[in-house]
N, C-alpha and C positions, 0 to 999 in steps of 0.2 A: 643660692637663691631659689626659692620655690615659687612656681607660677600656679595660681589657683585654677586657671583654665586648664592647664596641662595636667594637674592633679586629677581633674574631673575626666579628661580624655583617657588618662591611664587606668581608669576604673573599668574599662572594657574587659569583660571576662575572657574574651578570645583575642589573641594577637596573631596577625598574619605578618610574618617577618620575611622579607625578601633579601637575599644575600647575593650581591653582584660578584662577578668573576674576580674583580680586582680586590674584593674583600677577602676572598677565599684563597688567593694565590700569593706567593712571595715574589720577589723581584726577578726570579728566574722563571716565573710562570708555573711553578709547581704548587701543589696543594700545601697550604700553610697549616700544618697540624696544630701548631701552638694556638693559632687564632680559632680554630675549630674547638679546641679545648676550652678557650675563654668563652666561646659562645655557649657550649654545653653547661658551663658553670653558671652563666647568667640565666639560662632557661630553667635550670634547676631551682634557682632562687625565685623565678617567676612562678614556677609550680608551687613553691612553698607559700606564695602569696595568693594562691587561688586562681592564677591565670592559666589558660590553656593556650598552647602555641602551635601554630602551623608554620613550617619553614618552606619557603619557595626558593629553591637553591639553584643558582647557576653553577658553572664550574666543571661540568662533565667533559666538555671538549678540551678544556685546559688540562684536566686530570689525565685524559687519554693521550694528549700530546706528550705530556711529561712521561707517562708510562711507556710510550712507544719511542721516546727519544727524539721527537720532532721539534724543530725550531720555529717553523712557520705554519700558520693555519692554512690547510688546503682550501681550495676554492670550489672544487667539485663536490656535489651532494653525496655521492656514495662514500667518498673518503671521509667526509665529515660525519656521516652517520656511523661508519665503522669506528671512528675515533671516539664518538660519543658513547657507543656501546661499551667500549673498553673502559672509558673514564667513569661511566655511571656506576659500575661495580666498585671501582676504587673509591669514588666519592661516598657511596653509602657505607662502605666498610669503615671509612674514616669517621663518619657520623656515629655508627654503631659502637665503635670502640670508645669514642670520646663520651658519648651520653651514657654508655654502659657503666662507666665509673661512678655515676650518680644513681644507678639503678633505674635508668630511663630507657625504654625501648623506642626505637625509631621504625618507621614503616615507609617503604618506597612507594610513591604514587606517581606514575607516569601518565601524562595526559596528552591528547591531541585536541585541537580546536573542535573537532566533531564531537568529542565527549561532552562538551558543555553546550553545543548548539542543538543537539538532539535531546528533546525533553526527558525521555526515559533515562538516557545515559547521564544526563545532568543530575537527575534525582539520585541515581545510583552513586555518583561521585559524592554528592552532598551527604547522603546517608552513610557512606563509608567513612568520610572525614569525621562526621559527628560520632560515629561508633568508636573510631580510634581515639578521639579526644576523651570520650567517656572512660576509656580504659587507661587514661594517662599516657598514651603513646604520642610521640611527636611525629606527625606525618611530614615526610620530606618530599615535597612536590617538585616535579620538574617536567619540562616538555619531553615527550617521547621522541627524541631527535632521530631515532633509528627508523621511524615511519612517517614523521612529519615532513611534508614537502610543500613549499610555498606555492608551487604551481598547482597543487591539488587543493589549496585553501585549507590545509589541515594544520597549519602552523599558527601560533599566537603572535608571531612577530618578534617578541622579546619577553623576558621573564618579568619585566615590570608590568606589562599588560596581563600576563598570566597571574601575577600576584593580585592585581586588582579584580580579576574575574573570580579568583578564589575568595576574595573578600566579599564579592556580591553573593557568593554561595551561602555565606554564614551570616546570620542576623546579628548586627551590632558589634562587629569586630573593629579593632584598631589596625590600620595598615601601616607598617613600618618598612620603609625602603632604605636599606643600608648600602652605601657605596663608599668610594674612596674620597668623597667630598663632604664638607661639613654641613652642607645644606644648599639652599638657593641663595646665590649672591645678588646684590643689587648692581653689580657691574662685573667685568671680566675677573674671574677668581684669582688670576695671577697678578692683578694690579694691587699695589699696597693699600690703596684707599677703599677697596671693595669690602663690604661687610655682609655677613649672613643675615637674611631677612628672617626674623624670628617667627612671625605669624603672617599668613596670607588669608585674608577673609573673602577675597573674590578672585577667582582664577579667570582673569580677562586677558585680552591680547597684550596688554602691557607686561603682564607677568610672564606669559609664554615667550615674549621677546627677550627676556633675560636669560633664557636657556643658552648655555654655552657648552656645546657638545664637542667632543674630540674622539676621533676614531683610534682604536687600538687593535692589536693583533688578536686579542682574545675576547674582548667584550663587545656586545652588540648594542646595549642600552646606553643612554646618556641622559642628561637633565631633561631634554625635551620629552623623552619617553616616560620619565618619572612624573613630570607634570601631567602628561596624558593619563597616566595610571591614577594619579591623585584626582583628576577630573572625573574619571570613570567611577572611582570609589565614592567621591563626593556627590555624584549624581544620584546615588541611592541613599545618601545620608550618612556616610561614614567618614571619619577623620583619617588623616594621613600625616605621617612625620617622615621627612627625608633627613637622614643623619649619616654620620661617618661610622662605618662598621669597623674601622681600625681603632676606635676608642674601645678599650677592653671592658669598660663599664657602661657603654652606651644604653643598653636595655635597662639596666638598673637605674640610671639617671632618668630615663623616661618614666620608669615606674614611680620614682620619687617626685615627679613633676618638675624636674629641673629643665630650664630652657635650652635644651640642646637641639641643634638642627633647625629645620623649618617645619612648623606646624601649619598644615593646610586644612582649613575648616571646610565642612561639607557645603555644597552649593544648593542642597535641597533637603527636605525632610526625609526621614527613613521611608524606604519603599518596601512594601510587602514582598515576600520571597517569590510569589508567583509572578508579580509584575517585574521583578528584577530580571528574570529570565526573558520575558517578552521584550523589555526595553533595552537591555544592555548586554545580553549574552547570546541569544539566538541570532543567527545570520538572516537578515531580511531577504525574502525571495522576490520582492517586487516593490513598486512604488505607485502611490496614488496621489494625484494632484487635486487639491481642493479649492473650491471657490471661496471668496472672502466670508460668506455667511457660514459655511461649514467650519472654516478656521476659527471664527469667533465662537461658534457653538461648542466645538471640541476643546479649544484651549481656554477660553474665558469662562464658559458656562459648565464645563465638565460633562457635556452631552455625548451620547453615542454618535457614531458617524452613519449617516443615511446615504442612500444611493443618490439622492437629489444633489448632494454637495460634491460629488466626485465628477471632475471634469476630464480626467485622463487616467488611463490604466496602463502601466508599464511593466513588462516582465511576464513570465509565465509561472503562475503559482497555483497551488491547490487550496481547497478549503482547509482552514486550520493553520496555514502558514503565517509567518510573521511578515508584515509589509510595512514600508515607510509611509508616513503621511506627510505631505509637503504642501507648502503654499504655491501660489502661481509662479513664483520665482525659482521653485525647486529646492527651497530651503527646508530641511527636515524639521518637523515640529513634534512628531510623536511616532510611536510604533504600536502595532496591535495585531491580534489574531483575526484574520479575515474570515467571514462566514460564507463567502462565495469564491469559487475558482475564477481565474482570470478571464476565461472565455465568457462565462455568464455575467461577470461584472461589467465587461465591455458592452454587453447588450442592455444592461439596466442602468448604467451610469447616467446621472441627470434626471432619472425618473422619480416620481413620488412613490412612496411605499405602496399605495393602493394600485399602482400601475405595474408592479413587478409580476404579479400572477399572469397578466395578459401577455407580457413579454416572454416569460419563461414557461408558462403553463402551470406554475405553482409558485407559492411564496413561502419558502421555509423559514425565512428570517426577515423581519422588518428592518433590522439594522445590518449594515455592511460590517461594522465592527461595534460590538457592545462596549460601553464605557468601562465595564468591569475587566475587559481584556485589552485596555488601551492605556498607554503610558506616555506622558510628555517626556521628551528626551533631551532637548537642546536649549541653548541660550536664546535661539530665535523664538522658541515657544515662550520663554520667560518674557521676552520683549513684547510678543503678541498678547500676552496675558494682561499687560499693563494698560 
């Protein structure tokens, strides 16, 4: 059975396909070469149909554990980083061998969160991915586990989020999250009466409540992280499909428009590349609380943020940093590039634009954040817009 909506979704020229650890490993926790071969065959067919594919691949730690003969995942960071270094080489070797049979080259792209939070590095990553795709190469993206440390805020958290961030780098892609589950179920997956939800049109609290996560020795992500990734991609206007990577034809079924897995429709219109980075990739360095008038002006009227509407300044940030814009209750509504450093903004908050020069000795900008550098980000903003 063909679904016309899914046929339209599958027309995306670029696909970001995330592969979970449970998809890439067998029952013994070792790399499943047969499944990687099946993946390569499907990507080859996608290439023949004019689709470009970026893989976001888990499996480095699992591959390293198998290569070193370890039965249990270590808990300390240096051990995990060493295992990932061993496994990453094994993982890319497996991809190169499988894709090479179809004349397709792969390229290893290892990222940390800092690579997408810093604007210049973000553009470098984007340009590299686009150049690889133009050459018909399949980028294999993974977190650089050997240097990513959560305490230093250089980690993405899990590869579902990494895949969503890669999706925001590329204009108009389809995000496909492949795991060992068929999709999002309307009840506990193990119960006989539970069914896969074919389409989600609104990612609200009732949908997130359906996430049934289970912890394993190898995998970090779960359904909750996949829904969060779908929400991130949907916030910039991109579609997401959650499906089983253990189906040897899953990508081809998606290409044909067959109703496999769960299709999650975007929660917003497509966002320009510049605003994607501001609103959904860069790490905010501070927070501004706004009065009701400023909330209405920014959210409902699409205006710039003026100093008069700022009631409180939190954090220490520089001119040009990304900051959160929140209502009086602290709920985030938007993010933007700020024109004033924190110390100056504390001196001019609540002032009219014509009073700024008297307070600072000069007035370089009438706006605290210009509307061209401002992005609405959350459901709270959607509610305020109504």
